[in-house]
N, C-alpha and C positions, 0 to 999 in steps of 0.2 A: 444534797446537790453539791458537786465539786466546784461549780463556777458561780456560787451565790454572789460573791463580791464583784463579779464582772458585769452585772446588769442590774438595773433598778426597776425595769418594766419590760413587758413583752407583749406582742400582738399575735392573736390567732386569726389568720386570714385577714379579713377587712374589719374585724371586730374592734371594740374599744381596747385601749391599752390596759394591761393588767399589771398591778404592782408585783414586785418580786415576792413579797410575803404571801400574797394571795395565790400566786402560781405554785410556790413551793408547798404550801399547805395542801393544795389540791393534788399535786403530784404525789405527795405522801399517801393520800387516800388511794390514788390510782395504783401505786406500787403494791399496796395491800391487796387490791382486787386482782391484779395480775399474778401475785404470789398464790392467792387462793385458787386461781384457775390453773396454776402450774406453768404459766407462760413467761414468768419474769426473766429467767435466764435467756430464753429465746429472744426477747425484746432487746436485751442488752448485749447480744452477740453480734459479731461482724465476720465478714468473709470477703476475699477477693472476688470481684465480679468478672466472669469470663463471658462477655456479652456475645461474642461470636459463637461460642459453643452453645449458649442458651438459644440463640437464633437457629442453630442447626437442630437443636432439640425440637423447637416449635415447628420448624419447617417439615420435619419428618414425623410429627406427632400423628399417630393413628386415631381414627374415630373409635369411640368405645361406648358401649352400653352399660359398662360396669365402672366402678370407681378405681380403675387402674389406668395409668397413663403410660402407654408404650410408645417408644420412639427409638431412634438410632443417632448416635453421635460418633463420628469418625469410624463408622462401620461397626460400632459396639452397641448392642441392644441395651436400652435403658428402660427399666420397668419401675414406675413409681407407684407405690401403694401407700395407704394410710399408715400401715405398720412401719414402712421404711421412713416416711416423713417423721413419725413419732420417735423413731430410734435416733435419727440424725439430729433432730432438733431437741431431743430430750424433753418432749412434752407428752401428756397423757393421750392415749388413743381410746378415749371413752367419752360418753356423754351424748347429748342429742345431736342428730345429724340433719335436722331441719327444724324450722320454727313454727310448724303448722299448729301445734297445740298451745301456742302463746297468742293470746288475743291482742289486737292492735290497741284497744283501750288500756289493757293491763300494761303493755309495753310503754305507751305514752305516759301513763301515770308514774312509772318507775323512772323513765328518762327525765321527765319534767319535775319529778319529786313533788307531785301534786295529787291529792286523793281523788279529786273530781276533774276530769278532763273531757273535752269534746272530742269524741272519736273521729269526727270528720275534719278536725283541725289540720291545716296544712303546716307542717312543722319545718322550720329551717334551723340551722345550727345556732343561730342567734337566740332562739327560744330556749335553748338548753342551758342548764347550769354549767359552770366551767368544767367540772370533772366529767360530766356527760359529754361535753363538747370535745374534750381531749380524747376520750375513749372513742368517740365517733371518728376522729381523725386517724386514730390508730387502726380502726377497723377498715376504713376506706382507703388507707394508704399502705397498710402492711398485711393485715390478716386476709382481707378480701378486696384487694386493690381494684379500683374501677376508673374508667375514663370519665372525663367531664367534671361537673361541679361536685365538690365535696361538702358544700354547704346545704345541699338539698337531699337529706337522707331518705333512702327508700324504706319501705316498711320492714324489710329484712334487716337493714342497718339498725333501725331503732330496736327491733327485737333482740339483735345481737348485743347492743349496748345494754339493754335491760337485763339480759342474762348475766353479763359480766358484773353488773352492779349488784344483783341479788345472789350471785354465786351459783347460778344454775350451770352444771357441767356441760361444756360444749365440746364436741369431738372435732377439734380444730384440724387435725390431720386429714380427716375425711372431707371437711369443707374445703380445705386447700386443694386437694386433688380434684375434687368436683369442679371447683372454680377454675382451676388450671385447664381442665378439659373443655369448659364452656366458653373460654375466651382465648383461643389460640392465636388470634390475630392481634391481640393487645400485648402479648408476651409479658404477662405479669410474673412476679417472683424471680427476678434476675439473680438476686443474692442467694435465695433458697435453692434454685436450680443449679447454680454454680457449685454450691456445697455438695449437692447430691451427685452431680456429674463427676466431680473430682474424687469423691469417695468411691464411686463405681469404677472409674478408670484406674484409680490407684489399686483397687482390689484385683485388677487384671494386669497390673504392672504396665499400664499404658501411661506414658508421660505426656503432659500438656506442654506444648512448645512455649518457650519464654515469651515469644511474641505471638499470641494467639491470633492476631490479625492476619498472620501469614497462612493460616490454615485454609486450604482449599480442598474440599472433598472430591474424591475421584468417583467415577460412575458406580463402582461396586459398593460405595458407601451411601448411595442415594436411595431414598424411598419415594420422595416427593420433589421432583425437580422444579415444578411450578412453585411450590412453597418456598424453595430456596431462592428462586428469582424474586419472589415477593419480599424476601428478607434481604435483598441486595447482596447475595452471596454468589461469587463467581466460581464456576467449576474449574477444576485443575487444568483442563485442556482449553479453557477459555470460551466454551460454548455458552 
């Protein structure tokens, strides 16, 4: 931890304060888990967020029955596949694509670090050990971001955490694209999509304006005008 000397305790949501030593020791464990999954570098990467271009992507996002997200940005087709996500993020494109084969009781036992658990137990983040709690926050904020409370994990969230803890390979690129397609109105992944959009546009020698807020699509760049209006994006001719 670079900033060890800058804090003596930290708080997770509305939980009790944690000492620095407790937090650092748990983060060391989590870093090992993320390295095992092949996601460590992705978690520590950053990129400029082009929020308006991301909104354009979501506004023009086509419905799909496959794990391919097709859209248009500035008249340029953008097709996001698990392979593309894996390549840009540098993460494995292999592992399970759903959690159907993982039982709730098994997942609860791994998350709670208890051999015998009540499968009907209603779990909140406060029930989880610190390391499990931090992984849950990463899952619900970064890997599969969701709206609403992050302290009430879904069954899928718990199974995801369990897989990370026991090293079960997860096909994160597949889950990201699938999650993106299932939540177009919530516009998740602004940083990830900014990276993908800039890579695609750069490959076509299309420059992003210094002030992306000035970008106003013309009619020949539109697929879903209603979607653009929902994103509060004005057309070039003011319609």
